[in-house]
BAFI-3210 file (N, C-alpha, C; in Angstrom, 3 decimals, decimal comma, padded with zeros to 6 digits):
// residues 300
n [1|2|3|4|5|6|7|8|9|10|11|12|13|14|15|16|17|18|19|20|21|22|23|24|25|26|27|28|29|30|31|32|33|34|35|36|37|38|39|40|41|42|43|44|45|46|47|48|49|50|51|52|53|54|55|56|57|58|59|60|61|62|63|64|65|66|67|68|69|70|71|72|73|74|75|76|77|78|79|80|81|82|83|84|85|86|87|88|89|90|91|92|93|94|95|96|97|98|99|100|101|102|103|104|105|106|107|108|109|110|111|112|113|114|115|116|117|118|119|120|121|122|123|124|125|126|127|128|129|130|131|132|133|134|135|136|137|138|139|140|141|142|143|144|145|146|147|148|149|150|151|152|153|154|155|156|157|158|159|160|161|162|163|164|165|166|167|168|169|170|171|172|173|174|175|176|177|178|179|180|181|182|183|184|185|186|187|188|189|190|191|192|193|194|195|196|197|198|199|200|201|202|203|204|205|206|207|208|209|210|211|212|213|214|215|216|217|218|219|220|221|222|223|224|225|226|227|228|229|230|231|232|233|234|235|236|237|238|239|240|241|242|243|244|245|246|247|248|249|250|251|252|253|254|255|256|257|258|259|260|261|262|263|264|265|266|267|268|269|270|271|272|273|274|275|276|277|278|279|280|281|282|283|284|285|286|287|288|289|290|291|292|293|294|295|296|297|298|299|300]
n.u [000,442|001,305|003,716|005,631|006,445|009,452|009,848|011,525|011,397|008,731|008,669|010,445|009,161|006,817|007,735|008,973|006,790|005,217|006,948|007,162|004,520|004,318|005,832|004,061|001,939|002,814|002,398|-000,317|-000,216|001,159|-000,710|-002,802|-001,679|-001,283|-003,938|-004,919|-003,523|-004,399|-005,954|-005,261|-005,046|-007,173|-007,216|-007,918|-008,807|-006,417|-006,954|-009,805|-010,719|-009,481|-008,626|-008,181|-006,025|-004,148|-003,837|-002,831|-000,338|001,018|001,069|002,443|004,742|005,615|005,757|007,453|007,426|005,367|006,436|007,909|009,463|009,575|011,732|011,476|008,994|009,563|011,380|009,676|007,937|009,788|010,401|007,976|005,927|007,276|007,600|004,905|003,392|004,972|004,859|002,082|001,603|003,109|001,773|-000,776|-000,301|000,525|-001,783|-003,658|-005,724|-004,836|-005,400|-004,988|-007,000|-008,261|-007,926|-010,545|-012,558|-012,364|-009,967|-008,252|-008,472|-007,349|-004,762|-004,017|-004,133|-002,129|000,121|000,116|000,642|003,268|004,625|004,105|005,473|008,113|008,224|007,706|009,755|010,423|007,916|007,489|009,439|008,434|005,895|006,717|008,351|006,573|004,861|006,319|006,427|004,167|004,655|005,806|008,760|010,854|010,263|010,505|011,744|013,403|014,512|016,802|016,769|015,498|017,392|018,880|016,834|016,259|018,733|018,975|016,687|017,266|019,613|018,736|016,344|016,325|016,594|014,222|012,231|011,950|010,089|007,810|004,368|003,992|002,117|-000,559|000,081|000,496|-002,024|-003,558|-002,470|-003,372|-006,109|-006,081|-004,758|-006,264|-008,617|-007,768|-006,034|-007,507|-010,031|-009,311|-008,425|-010,821|-012,664|-011,542|-011,785|-014,607|-015,439|-014,260|-015,799|-018,160|-018,103|-017,764|-015,262|-011,846|-008,663|-006,407|-005,256|-007,539|-009,308|-007,705|-007,594|-010,324|-010,830|-008,977|-009,905|-012,336|-011,342|-009,742|-011,645|-013,156|-011,134|-010,351|-012,612|-012,681|-010,188|-009,375|-009,921|-008,078|-005,743|-005,521|-005,106|-002,635|-001,026|-001,069|000,109|002,682|003,662|003,691|005,108|007,229|006,815|008,490|008,965|006,493|004,296|002,108|-000,057|-001,430|-001,929|-003,549|-006,346|-006,620|-005,999|-008,119|-010,303|-009,845|-009,981|-012,674|-013,906|-012,871|-013,033|-015,114|-016,999|-016,941|-014,529|-012,786|-012,665|-011,315|-009,632|-010,475|-010,867|-008,202|-006,995|-008,391|-008,015|-005,323|-004,931|-006,614|-005,591|-002,950|-003,306|-004,360|-002,194|-000,108|-000,988|-001,316|001,310|002,485|001,140|002,014|004,777|004,777|003,639|005,561|007,718|006,753|006,350|008,978|010,076|008,551|009,337|011,876]
n.v [-008,759|-006,388|-006,531|-003,950|-002,976|-001,894|001,269|001,272|-001,368|-001,570|-000,150|-001,743|-004,282|-003,610|-002,949|-005,389|-007,122|-006,069|-006,456|-009,244|-009,916|-008,773|-010,439|-012,439|-011,202|-009,698|-010,297|-009,562|-006,851|-006,019|-006,702|-005,046|-002,469|-002,623|-002,799|-000,318|001,390|000,656|001,723|004,316|007,768|007,815|005,881|002,610|000,241|-002,096|-004,395|-006,288|-007,430|-008,277|-010,907|-011,302|-009,583|-010,892|-013,342|-012,285|-011,179|-013,506|-014,950|-013,260|-012,393|-014,238|-016,328|-015,363|-012,677|-011,703|-011,064|-008,834|-005,911|-006,620|-006,088|-003,340|-003,287|-004,486|-002,627|-000,489|-001,368|-001,610|001,034|002,668|001,092|000,376|002,905|003,936|002,017|001,936|004,626|004,802|002,842|003,896|006,375|005,347|003,969|006,103|007,635|006,036|005,133|005,627|003,322|001,470|001,325|001,495|004,238|006,428|005,793|007,953|009,165|007,053|007,035|009,538|009,119|007,151|008,590|010,517|008,868|007,702|009,838|010,611|008,187|007,830|009,943|009,260|006,834|007,340|007,501|004,737|003,874|005,176|003,871|001,261|001,408|002,042|-000,159|-002,327|-001,623|-001,614|-003,787|-003,530|-001,705|-000,807|-002,426|-000,620|001,551|000,853|001,084|-000,651|-001,227|-002,789|-003,371|-002,123|-000,366|000,271|001,513|003,795|005,140|005,682|007,271|009,560|010,392|010,754|012,215|013,860|014,611|015,377|014,025|011,613|012,053|012,428|012,679|012,696|014,131|013,062|010,487|010,805|011,741|009,491|007,776|008,923|008,396|005,574|004,726|005,919|004,565|001,822|001,215|002,284|001,038|-001,614|-001,833|-001,075|-002,986|-005,343|-004,876|-004,717|-007,235|-008,887|-008,308|-009,611|-012,157|-014,416|-014,626|-015,172|-013,915|-014,258|-015,844|-016,207|-014,169|-011,972|-012,357|-012,062|-009,431|-008,105|-008,614|-007,224|-004,661|-004,449|-004,407|-002,067|-000,179|-000,485|000,392|003,072|004,182|003,669|005,464|007,589|006,175|005,294|007,700|008,423|006,318|006,794|009,330|008,836|007,119|008,564|010,162|012,893|015,082|017,128|018,910|019,143|017,843|014,974|015,067|017,535|017,310|015,638|016,218|016,860|014,402|012,764|014,159|013,872|011,095|010,577|012,017|010,814|008,041|007,365|007,522|005,235|004,168|005,102|003,243|001,272|-001,785|-002,788|-005,439|-006,783|-004,934|-005,102|-007,816|-007,829|-005,941|-006,895|-009,610|-008,695|-006,919|-008,709|-010,572|-008,833|-007,812|-010,197|-011,252|-009,134|-009,216|-011,714|-011,314|-009,440|-011,005|-013,034|-011,544|-010,597|-013,029|-013,993|-012,179|-012,650|-015,191|-014,824]
n.w [033,918|031,499|028,967|027,860|024,567|023,182|021,488|019,191|018,397|017,720|015,345|013,825|013,847|012,502|009,887|009,158|009,199|007,112|004,917|004,860|004,225|001,676|000,048|-000,541|-001,893|-004,078|-006,924|-007,193|-006,750|-009,009|-011,032|-010,256|-010,708|-013,472|-014,359|-013,522|-015,175|-017,612|-020,487|-020,066|-020,863|-022,515|-024,448|-025,941|-023,512|-022,306|-020,936|-020,042|-017,688|-014,388|-014,382|-017,070|-017,417|-015,820|-017,212|-019,592|-018,843|-018,016|-020,443|-022,263|-020,920|-019,074|-016,063|-013,966|-014,392|-012,936|-010,563|-011,003|-009,901|-007,244|-005,518|-005,217|-004,031|-001,580|-000,519|-000,327|001,675|003,734|004,185|004,087|005,486|007,829|008,971|009,131|010,667|012,920|013,867|014,243|016,247|018,355|018,789|019,369|021,766|023,439|023,543|024,692|027,520|031,007|032,323|030,426|028,560|025,213|022,804|021,487|018,481|016,675|017,505|016,967|014,183|013,545|014,479|012,666|010,227|010,635|010,932|008,419|006,612|007,302|006,848|004,100|002,856|003,415|002,079|-000,634|-002,784|-003,169|-003,908|-006,366|-007,918|-007,732|-009,035|-011,655|-012,303|-012,177|-014,178|-016,513|-018,342|-019,929|-021,857|-025,204|-026,456|-027,097|-025,529|-022,919|-019,565|-018,262|-015,646|-013,516|-010,832|-007,673|-006,657|-008,942|-010,349|-008,740|-008,836|-011,593|-012,020|-010,520|-011,849|-014,529|-014,406|-012,219|-008,689|-007,351|-008,689|-007,492|-005,588|-007,005|-007,357|-004,664|-003,159|-003,877|-003,033|-000,309|000,309|-000,349|001,537|003,914|003,722|003,464|005,834|007,877|007,445|007,367|009,657|011,824|011,438|011,644|014,329|015,572|014,570|015,564|018,295|018,567|017,589|019,483|021,688|021,186|022,135|020,684|019,729|020,517|021,588|018,998|015,904|014,241|015,029|014,338|011,584|010,709|011,545|009,952|007,327|007,283|007,678|005,359|003,249|003,749|003,503|000,810|-000,689|000,105|-000,643|-003,305|-005,599|-005,120|-005,201|-007,864|-009,160|-008,085|-009,093|-011,883|-012,090|-011,108|-013,008|-015,336|-018,254|-019,069|-021,688|-023,893|-021,851|-020,682|-018,395|-018,314|-016,591|-014,358|-011,695|-008,891|-009,007|-011,694|-012,895|-011,956|-013,008|-015,796|-016,050|-015,383|-017,459|-019,831|-019,434|-017,793|-014,688|-013,061|-013,602|-011,779|-009,878|-011,082|-011,332|-008,931|-008,009|-008,044|-006,355|-003,923|-003,582|-003,225|-001,136|000,906|001,660|002,128|004,219|006,106|006,365|007,134|009,639|011,018|011,029|012,425|014,911|015,755|015,971|018,047|020,064|020,313|021,260|023,736|024,980|025,136|026,938|029,193|029,871|030,727]
ca.u [001,208|001,596|005,105|005,704|007,406|010,203|009,434|012,326|010,898|007,445|009,011|011,063|008,140|005,905|008,377|009,178|005,477|004,834|007,816|006,772|003,246|004,550|006,348|002,917|000,933|003,418|001,720|-001,573|000,145|001,484|-001,966|-003,531|-001,084|-001,566|-005,359|-005,110|-002,919|-005,086|-006,870|-004,771|-004,969|-008,373|-007,088|-008,675|-008,248|-005,697|-007,525|-011,216|-010,875|-008,225|-008,210|-007,661|-004,688|-003,309|-003,524|-002,006|001,030|001,591|001,281|003,407|005,976|006,038|005,350|008,291|007,111|004,421|007,218|008,663|009,293|009,553|012,727|010,891|007,918|010,166|011,915|008,515|007,485|010,836|010,363|006,611|005,220|008,032|007,304|003,493|002,966|005,720|004,276|000,723|001,652|003,602|000,676|-001,843|000,096|000,552|-003,136|-004,514|-005,974|-003,862|-005,752|-004,759|-008,158|-007,883|-008,523|-011,791|-012,398|-011,905|-008,546|-007,561|-008,420|-006,378|-003,443|-003,764|-003,861|-000,813|001,117|000,123|001,295|004,710|005,109|004,020|006,562|009,348|008,177|007,385|010,745|010,245|006,618|007,708|010,162|007,525|004,905|007,385|008,853|005,446|004,181|007,243|006,148|003,038|005,114|006,589|010,139|011,730|009,893|010,658|012,832|014,288|015,239|017,219|016,430|015,035|018,554|019,131|015,747|016,436|019,929|018,674|015,697|017,989|020,557|018,071|015,185|016,509|016,280|012,835|011,336|011,706|008,889|006,698|003,141|004,024|000,876|-001,607|000,519|000,212|-003,491|-004,000|-002,044|-004,286|-007,357|-005,809|-004,416|-007,415|-009,568|-007,209|-005,569|-008,594|-011,083|-008,785|-008,489|-012,224|-013,284|-010,994|-012,390|-016,032|-015,590|-013,888|-016,891|-019,302|-017,978|-017,505|-013,849|-010,818|-007,438|-005,709|-005,159|-008,861|-009,788|-006,888|-007,996|-011,643|-010,669|-008,216|-010,745|-013,257|-010,518|-009,314|-012,761|-013,445|-010,006|-010,386|-013,675|-012,370|-008,909|-009,012|-009,823|-006,830|-004,652|-005,374|-004,504|-001,222|-000,362|-000,898|001,064|004,034|004,095|003,629|006,352|007,196|007,160|008,799|008,865|005,109|003,816|000,801|-001,075|-001,051|-002,091|-004,557|-007,660|-006,549|-006,084|-009,475|-011,196|-009,633|-010,484|-014,142|-014,280|-012,487|-013,253|-016,310|-016,793|-016,641|-013,126|-012,045|-012,513|-010,706|-008,671|-011,007|-010,651|-006,826|-006,658|-008,893|-007,367|-003,996|-005,005|-007,207|-004,562|-001,787|-003,709|-004,449|-000,859|000,684|-001,398|-001,042|002,748|002,764|000,640|002,863|006,046|004,525|003,406|006,842|008,544|006,214|006,602|010,401|010,326|007,876|010,087|013,219]
ca.v [-007,538|-006,254|-006,199|-002,891|-003,201|-000,655|001,954|000,873|-002,672|-001,341|000,217|-002,904|-005,313|-003,134|-003,115|-006,819|-007,699|-005,632|-007,099|-010,660|-009,977|-008,401|-011,606|-013,246|-010,491|-008,882|-010,437|-008,813|-005,443|-005,819|-006,727|-003,832|-001,340|-002,779|-002,473|001,114|002,078|000,211|002,740|005,654|008,684|007,695|004,819|001,405|-000,523|-003,309|-005,544|-006,170|-007,833|-008,604|-012,237|-011,085|-009,008|-011,959|-014,248|-011,565|-011,091|-014,847|-015,360|-012,408|-012,100|-015,374|-016,374|-014,560|-011,268|-011,329|-010,574|-007,638|-004,849|-007,131|-005,375|-002,036|-003,547|-004,742|-001,364|000,325|-001,820|-001,308|002,465|003,140|000,356|000,531|004,216|004,163|001,177|002,366|005,880|004,516|002,124|004,827|007,290|004,562|003,714|007,361|008,189|005,100|005,546|005,190|001,952|000,608|001,346|002,053|005,536|006,373|005,529|009,184|009,317|006,018|007,485|010,627|008,485|006,489|009,602|011,102|007,847|007,498|010,962|010,511|006,997|008,011|010,814|008,467|005,710|007,711|007,069|003,313|003,767|005,568|002,766|000,112|001,627|001,975|-001,515|-003,228|-001,196|-001,600|-004,837|-003,192|-000,741|-001,340|-002,702|000,551|002,563|000,326|001,659|-001,796|-001,142|-004,124|-003,518|-000,853|000,527|000,724|002,435|005,050|005,816|006,211|008,347|010,749|010,810|011,142|013,099|014,756|014,079|015,639|013,065|010,521|012,395|012,718|012,054|012,607|014,664|012,037|009,343|011,153|011,776|008,090|007,201|009,417|007,640|004,159|004,478|006,247|003,463|000,510|001,042|002,532|000,031|-002,881|-001,776|-001,030|-004,284|-006,308|-004,562|-005,052|-008,683|-009,505|-008,099|-010,475|-013,395|-015,528|-014,600|-015,023|-013,380|-015,263|-015,603|-016,095|-012,810|-011,065|-012,565|-011,457|-007,978|-007,636|-008,662|-006,090|-003,481|-004,420|-004,022|-000,652|000,592|-000,561|001,272|004,468|004,712|003,316|006,607|008,315|005,288|005,266|008,989|008,306|005,405|007,410|010,433|008,305|006,411|009,433|010,671|014,318|015,288|018,526|019,696|019,246|016,586|014,517|015,490|018,654|016,937|014,622|016,631|016,770|012,977|012,279|014,808|013,251|009,714|010,637|012,507|009,906|006,619|007,159|007,668|003,963|003,840|005,480|002,010|000,281|-002,586|-003,051|-006,838|-007,041|-004,037|-005,729|-009,130|-007,557|-005,229|-007,774|-010,533|-007,981|-006,440|-009,889|-011,106|-007,853|-007,769|-011,498|-011,267|-008,141|-009,744|-012,835|-010,734|-008,867|-012,128|-013,708|-010,674|-010,619|-014,370|-014,113|-011,383|-013,298|-016,395|-014,507]
ca.w [033,628|030,073|028,650|026,868|023,494|022,910|020,263|018,029|017,947|017,062|013,966|013,171|013,655|011,465|008,584|008,882|008,903|005,775|003,931|004,777|003,512|000,273|-000,680|-000,959|-002,692|-005,130|-008,218|-007,179|-006,880|-010,419|-011,794|-009,884|-011,430|-014,913|-014,567|-013,342|-016,311|-018,821|-021,001|-019,715|-022,001|-023,321|-025,439|-025,683|-022,388|-022,688|-020,238|-019,689|-016,296|-013,709|-014,829|-018,423|-017,230|-015,271|-018,327|-020,561|-018,324|-018,073|-021,829|-022,955|-020,182|-018,267|-014,659|-013,075|-014,598|-011,883|-009,428|-011,376|-008,918|-005,871|-004,702|-004,899|-003,086|-000,267|-000,027|000,050|002,993|004,709|004,486|004,352|006,525|009,072|009,533|009,476|011,779|014,097|014,346|014,728|017,521|019,370|019,093|019,988|023,154|024,186|023,678|025,427|028,894|032,018|032,702|029,267|027,657|023,903|022,468|020,719|017,050|016,029|017,830|016,196|012,789|013,474|014,609|011,391|009,205|010,919|010,624|006,972|005,938|007,547|006,152|002,648|002,409|003,499|001,140|-002,018|-003,783|-003,465|-004,578|-007,768|-008,549|-007,795|-010,099|-012,954|-012,558|-012,433|-015,403|-017,652|-019,315|-020,799|-022,862|-026,327|-026,039|-027,227|-024,541|-021,555|-018,765|-017,984|-014,381|-013,088|-009,410|-007,124|-006,544|-010,313|-010,686|-008,010|-009,360|-012,933|-011,906|-010,053|-012,883|-015,771|-014,229|-011,088|-007,364|-006,937|-009,343|-006,537|-004,812|-007,912|-006,863|-003,197|-002,579|-003,890|-002,234|001,077|000,431|-000,306|002,815|004,948|003,598|003,740|007,227|008,715|007,279|007,665|011,031|012,765|011,301|012,172|015,790|015,977|014,264|016,519|019,594|018,525|017,455|020,757|022,637|020,875|022,891|019,760|019,347|021,538|021,013|018,209|014,461|013,599|015,306|013,531|010,190|010,485|011,693|008,800|006,129|007,395|007,464|003,965|002,382|003,993|002,970|-000,654|-001,180|000,417|-001,130|-004,679|-006,521|-004,898|-005,588|-009,321|-009,517|-007,702|-010,016|-013,200|-011,977|-010,920|-014,216|-016,506|-018,832|-019,410|-023,099|-024,214|-020,620|-020,240|-017,809|-018,791|-015,625|-013,507|-010,301|-008,581|-009,511|-013,152|-013,244|-011,695|-013,989|-017,112|-015,993|-015,445|-018,782|-020,916|-019,168|-016,990|-013,253|-012,404|-013,839|-010,573|-009,098|-011,962|-010,587|-007,580|-007,609|-007,586|-005,246|-002,694|-003,456|-002,683|000,137|001,910|002,176|002,659|005,542|006,966|006,637|007,875|011,042|011,640|011,310|013,467|016,190|016,158|016,421|019,377|020,988|020,546|022,105|025,105|025,528|025,468|028,125|030,318|030,227|031,238]
c.u [001,579|003,049|005,127|006,784|008,121|009,804|010,220|011,873|009,521|007,666|009,536|010,029|007,161|006,470|008,551|007,871|005,024|005,650|007,456|005,486|003,418|005,051|005,211|002,023|001,511|002,741|000,419|-001,315|000,454|000,209|-002,785|-003,002|-001,357|-003,018|-005,577|-004,538|-003,574|-006,093|-006,443|-004,661|-006,165|-008,301|-007,926|-008,030|-007,581|-006,349|-008,977|-011,457|-009,499|-007,698|-007,608|-006,240|-003,713|-002,877|-002,592|-000,551|001,722|001,961|002,408|004,757|006,475|005,696|006,144|008,084|006,128|005,144|008,139|008,403|009,279|010,541|012,203|009,758|008,443|010,741|010,771|008,013|008,500|010,813|008,971|005,962|005,939|007,646|005,855|003,036|003,704|005,121|002,887|000,757|002,156|002,485|-000,457|-001,546|000,029|-000,846|-004,124|-004,664|-004,922|-004,129|-005,568|-005,914|-007,786|-008,522|-009,787|-011,503|-011,860|-010,416|-007,722|-007,402|-007,391|-004,947|-003,046|-003,410|-002,476|000,299|001,245|000,850|002,810|005,298|005,132|005,150|007,878|009,383|007,934|008,454|010,614|008,946|006,747|008,402|009,253|006,524|005,554|007,840|007,713|004,731|005,025|006,881|005,007|003,440|005,788|008,054|011,009|011,413|010,105|011,873|013,856|015,143|015,561|016,835|015,969|016,194|018,891|018,086|015,967|017,633|019,640|017,680|016,384|018,887|019,841|016,979|015,294|016,010|014,808|011,842|011,036|010,473|007,747|005,456|003,101|002,717|-000,265|-001,219|000,230|-001,289|-004,068|-003,662|-002,931|-005,582|-007,145|-005,602|-005,534|-008,421|-008,999|-006,862|-006,688|-009,668|-010,612|-008,888|-009,929|-012,910|-012,817|-011,637|-013,850|-016,257|-015,273|-015,010|-018,082|-019,277|-017,697|-016,029|-012,962|-009,560|-006,666|-005,797|-006,528|-009,464|-009,028|-007,300|-009,314|-011,565|-009,974|-009,052|-011,762|-012,514|-010,114|-010,412|-013,071|-012,366|-010,015|-011,407|-013,277|-011,178|-008,616|-008,969|-008,532|-005,645|-004,434|-004,768|-003,008|-000,447|-000,086|000,096|002,489|004,558|004,181|005,025|006,157|007,668|007,325|008,606|007,469|004,631|002,411|-000,325|-000,535|-001,123|-003,215|-005,916|-007,710|-006,672|-007,519|-010,467|-011,084|-010,136|-011,999|-014,601|-014,042|-012,900|-014,501|-016,014|-016,401|-015,200|-012,239|-011,845|-011,986|-009,630|-009,139|-010,669|-009,203|-006,411|-007,129|-008,220|-005,948|-004,089|-005,578|-006,182|-003,354|-002,089|-003,741|-003,053|-000,009|000,322|-001,173|000,439|003,080|002,336|001,534|004,237|005,891|004,375|004,718|007,736|008,069|006,471|008,048|010,736|009,723|008,677|011,475|013,227]
c.v [-007,511|-005,846|-005,158|-003,212|-001,897|-000,060|001,494|-000,484|-002,547|-000,973|-001,009|-003,992|-004,909|-003,341|-004,569|-007,499|-007,339|-006,295|-008,572|-010,808|-009,703|-009,575|-012,479|-012,528|-009,646|-009,066|-009,651|-007,320|-005,120|-005,767|-005,479|-002,626|-001,421|-002,390|-000,967|001,921|001,698|001,278|004,154|006,511|008,573|006,639|003,603|000,621|-001,809|-004,557|-005,286|-006,466|-008,109|-009,960|-012,163|-010,521|-010,072|-012,919|-013,578|-011,461|-012,448|-015,243|-014,565|-012,311|-013,242|-015,222|-015,405|-013,058|-010,777|-010,767|-009,418|-006,554|-005,325|-006,388|-004,003|-002,197|-003,772|-003,454|-000,453|-000,067|-001,465|000,163|002,907|002,424|000,428|001,837|004,318|003,301|001,557|003,617|005,623|003,845|003,008|005,785|006,578|004,337|004,984|007,900|007,215|005,586|005,015|003,767|000,967|000,566|002,029|003,410|005,355|006,130|006,755|009,394|008,277|006,461|008,596|010,106|007,834|007,472|010,210|010,130|007,656|008,588|010,877|009,337|007,168|008,878|010,048|007,410|006,056|007,315|005,595|003,081|004,112|004,429|001,559|000,246|001,466|000,557|-002,485|-002,878|-001,396|-002,603|-004,536|-002,249|-001,445|-001,459|-001,452|001,632|002,097|000,940|000,589|-001,615|-002,556|-004,411|-002,165|000,136|001,122|001,757|003,795|005,844|006,439|007,362|009,647|011,288|011,388|012,196|014,041|014,151|014,240|014,675|011,888|010,788|012,832|011,980|011,955|013,085|013,651|010,788|009,587|011,239|010,381|007,478|007,667|008,615|006,183|003,919|004,841|005,098|002,141|000,323|001,232|001,444|-001,328|-002,905|-001,825|-002,367|-005,344|-006,130|-005,012|-006,556|-009,394|-009,400|-009,014|-011,768|-014,609|-015,643|-014,501|-014,501|-014,481|-014,957|-015,439|-014,708|-011,803|-011,140|-011,843|-009,933|-007,394|-007,624|-007,520|-004,798|-003,339|-003,965|-002,534|000,227|000,624|000,411|002,741|005,017|004,498|004,509|007,405|007,481|005,283|006,580|008,962|007,463|006,072|008,574|009,897|007,582|007,324|009,835|012,137|014,485|016,777|019,438|019,818|017,906|016,251|014,996|016,625|018,295|015,941|014,964|016,505|015,314|012,488|012,860|014,138|011,812|009,703|011,030|011,469|008,458|006,321|007,137|006,358|003,500|004,270|004,280|000,875|-000,475|-002,913|-004,462|-007,112|-006,148|-004,644|-007,077|-008,978|-006,971|-006,099|-008,734|-009,815|-007,444|-007,589|-010,360|-010,142|-007,861|-009,099|-011,609|-010,325|-008,648|-010,882|-012,347|-010,169|-009,963|-012,823|-012,875|-010,735|-011,957|-014,521|-013,329|-012,019|-014,499|-016,103|-014,439]
c.w [032,135|029,861|027,549|025,840|023,206|021,562|019,039|017,495|017,296|015,597|013,204|012,884|012,559|010,078|008,206|008,517|007,490|004,686|003,761|003,990|002,028|-000,555|-001,208|-001,974|-003,825|-006,496|-008,303|-007,311|-008,333|-011,263|-011,512|-010,650|-012,925|-015,222|-014,468|-014,497|-017,628|-019,252|-020,651|-020,971|-022,933|-024,403|-025,072|-024,538|-022,868|-022,110|-019,850|-018,215|-015,690|-014,163|-016,226|-018,342|-016,749|-016,385|-019,336|-020,120|-018,410|-019,500|-022,488|-022,254|-019,313|-016,792|-013,790|-013,272|-013,538|-010,662|-009,814|-010,329|-007,476|-004,979|-004,296|-003,884|-001,678|000,328|000,419|001,431|004,074|005,111|004,937|005,535|007,868|009,761|010,001|010,647|013,062|014,710|014,934|016,099|018,658|019,790|019,831|021,471|023,996|024,459|024,316|026,861|029,843|032,487|031,550|028,295|026,350|023,663|021,641|019,242|016,323|016,271|017,074|014,743|012,610|013,612|013,287|010,293|009,394|010,549|009,121|006,226|006,086|006,764|004,648|002,123|002,387|002,389|-000,313|-003,040|-004,158|-004,209|-006,055|-008,523|-008,726|-008,931|-011,472|-013,292|-012,855|-013,735|-016,650|-018,736|-020,265|-021,932|-024,036|-025,895|-026,060|-026,180|-023,102|-020,860|-018,386|-016,737|-013,901|-011,640|-008,900|-006,983|-007,906|-010,723|-010,022|-008,544|-010,717|-012,888|-011,500|-011,159|-014,108|-015,583|-013,040|-009,782|-006,996|-007,577|-008,430|-005,694|-005,722|-007,411|-005,351|-002,580|-002,675|-003,106|-000,765|001,316|000,510|001,043|003,958|004,942|004,005|005,231|008,187|008,656|007,792|009,137|012,039|012,676|011,789|013,693|016,270|015,741|015,255|017,893|019,642|018,419|018,763|021,777|022,390|021,680|022,021|019,392|020,586|020,845|020,286|016,734|013,807|013,819|014,455|012,061|009,888|010,569|010,468|007,527|006,131|007,083|006,000|003,020|002,524|003,359|001,447|-001,231|-001,023|-000,370|-002,609|-005,646|-006,359|-005,355|-007,099|-009,812|-009,230|-008,710|-011,360|-013,163|-011,886|-012,148|-015,437|-016,977|-019,197|-020,854|-023,378|-022,999|-020,057|-019,688|-018,306|-017,885|-014,758|-012,029|-010,126|-009,181|-011,029|-013,611|-013,100|-012,695|-015,355|-017,141|-016,134|-016,853|-019,871|-020,710|-018,346|-015,498|-012,567|-012,656|-012,666|-009,655|-009,978|-011,189|-009,182|-007,110|-007,194|-006,423|-003,926|-002,471|-002,925|-001,283|001,248|002,497|002,760|004,054|006,530|007,370|007,460|009,352|011,750|011,987|012,466|014,847|016,691|016,637|017,834|020,430|021,344|021,459|023,551|025,775|025,963|026,732|029,370|030,821|030,792|032,770]
res [m|t|t|d|i|p|n|y|l|k|f|a|f|g|g|a|a|g|m|a|a|t|c|f|v|q|p|l|d|l|i|k|n|r|m|q|l|s|g|a|g|g|g|k|p|e|y|k|t|s|f|h|a|f|k|g|v|l|r|k|e|g|f|f|a|l|y|n|g|l|s|a|g|l|l|r|q|a|s|y|t|t|t|r|l|g|v|y|n|v|l|f|t|k|l|s|g|s|d|g|s|p|p|s|f|v|v|k|a|l|c|g|m|s|a|g|v|v|g|a|f|v|g|t|p|a|e|v|a|l|v|r|m|t|a|d|g|r|l|p|i|e|q|r|r|n|y|a|s|v|v|h|a|l|v|r|i|v|r|e|e|g|l|t|t|l|w|r|g|a|i|p|t|m|g|r|a|m|v|v|n|a|a|q|l|a|s|y|s|q|a|k|e|m|l|a|k|t|g|f|f|t|e|g|i|f|l|h|f|c|s|s|m|i|s|g|f|i|t|t|v|a|s|l|p|v|d|i|a|k|t|r|i|q|n|m|k|v|k|d|g|k|p|e|f|k|g|t|v|d|v|i|t|k|i|i|k|n|e|g|v|f|s|l|w|k|g|f|t|p|y|f|a|r|l|g|p|h|t|v|l|t|f|i|f|l|e|q|f|n|k|a|y|r|s|s|k|t|n|q]
***
């Protein structure tokens, strides 16, 4: 007999899993953002490779700079991941067959897209703070925002730029979330299902790991162009009332024109290096939380 997990715990387990994973991959998120902002505006790229960026941050800012923005990263997971995984698991359960059979791949993808849009809107303020905090060290000292924490960042953004700035880049963030979640959540469920049918895998961490790595690669290829547009919009400054970019299409057009089409996948290595392990760790933590809950109920 399967022990149903209450909806509120599905949300809580999702957020906790994402936050635990973020503690391990925050440096990769910082490097990814630095790479995506390198060469912004058509200038000479600051970093040639992800390893070059990693060495540059260590040399100029020190080891602990790799964890700049951790508080924003944790808040992002607490808001975005809690919402998206909670919504996805609720939809997944409701749309499964009466005999417990999983929904089709298309339905899984639609569940993922719906969950991603809702989660992205909720998590955009933390996302704006995260992008700015991880990017701050690349600016000249006099131009740095110097946010002390995510709370300090959110308060200053509202005070200096207005409440709506917290949702700057919400549309590309939601667009990215649709792509990420349709790819990540659906491909994870599908990969896990297909690998289990081969007979070489049994339910456990190794199956979760392999499913997550497949999911992470597919998601990276599909979502990186939208992610780089989101990053640049959220980090841009408004000069004389005129924003640097008009929207997602404008960002992508300028990147292709000034930096070349392959720059849309700039930061691929740290993005996958972050997304792959983050996906692996998130789903492993999530599966273990679910397992522990079911075990505790079975033993009662």
